[in-house]
N, C-alpha and C positions, 0 to 999 in steps of 0.2 A: 230101424235097428232096435229101438227100445231103450230101456234104462241102461245107464253106463255102469260098468263094474270096474272097480279099481283094484288091481292085483296087489295083494299084501295088506290092504286096508283092514280086513277082518282080523288078521293076525296081530297087527299093531294095536288095534282096539282091544283085543283080548289081553295082550300084554299090559296095556294101560289099566284095564279093569283089574287084572290080577295084582298089580302093584298097589292098588288101594287108593284111599284118599279121594280127592275130587278129580282124579285123572281121567275118569270115564267120560267126562265132558270136554276133554282137551280138543277133540275134533269138531265139536259143534260149530264154532266160528268158521271153520274151513268148509263144512257142509253147507252153511248158509251162503258163504261167498260163492261157492260153485253153483248153487241154485240161482243166486242173483244174476249170474252171468247168462243164464238162459231166459230169464223172465222177459226182458225187452223184446227179444226175437219172438217169443211165444205170443206176446201181445200183438205183434205185427202180423203174425201168421194165423191168428185165431179167426175163424169165420165170424162175420159181423152181420147181425140183423139190427140189434138195438145197441150193441156195444157193451152190454152188461157182462157178457162172458169174458171179454178181454179185460174189462176193468176188475174182474174178480181174480185174475192171475196174480199169484204172489209166491215169494220164496219162503221156505221154512226149513228148519233143521231139527233132526232128531238124533239120538245117539248113533244110530246106524248109518245115517246118510242125509244128504240134502234132498229136498222135495220141491217140486214146482207144483203148487196146488192151484186147482182151477175149480171154480164154482163155490156156491154157498147155499144157504136156504132159499135165497131168491133166484138162484141160478142152478136148479137141480138137474138141468139137462146137459151140463158140461161133460159128464162121463159118457153118456150115449153119443154125444157129438164126437168126442175124441176117439172112443173105442168102437163106436158103431152099435147098432141094435138090429140085427137081421130080422127079428120077428116084426119089427116096425118099418122095415126097409130103409133103415138109416145106415148109410155107408160110413165107415170110419174115416175121420179126418184127423190123423194123429199129429196135430200141429205142435204139440210140446216135443214129441220125438224129433220132428223136423227142425225145431229150433235147437235141440241139443246136438244133433248129428254134426253140423259143421264146427261145433265148439268142443267136441270131445277131446281134442289135443290140448286145448287151453284148460279145460276142466282137469284133465289128467295131470297137467303141469302144476296146477295149484295144489292138488293132492300130493304129488311127488315132493314138492318143496316142503310142505308141512310135515309129511311123514319123515323126511330126512331130518328136519329140525327136531322132531320128537325122538327119533332114534338116537341122535347125538345127545340131546338134553338128558334123556332118562336112561341111557346106556342099554337100549333095546338091541338085542342081537339075535341072529338065527343060526341054527346049526346047518349042516349040509343037507339034512332031511327037510329043511324048511320050517322047523319048529322055532317059534319066536319066544325069546325070554327077555325079562326086564328085571332091573334091580328093585327090590322092595322099597317103597317110599313110605316114610313115617307113619 
């Protein structure tokens, strides 16, 4: 299935950014929590030769979402293993996506709870057209 998309997340993030202050980072803890929910399963599903790829799996958060990162300078082959490399006859083994798929509802629930908290706390509202608005913060 691939990356998870949370409906309404982009609009709430835009409203938080427009309200100013430090609010643009309000979702980062939620992004990290969502990514951390996937990491244990990704480690279990990762193909193993030496175990270095599974050991390199970690959660990260950026303003726009959570990330499950795989690989580092000593594990540069993580991308080709996960996504495949047809020119080298490496078939994709999308273990991170496979780890996410059964957890989509849990991840969506974490986001829904946090989005609702922020909507109430900051008075974010939407009109019938789906445009999201927030109260200007200091």
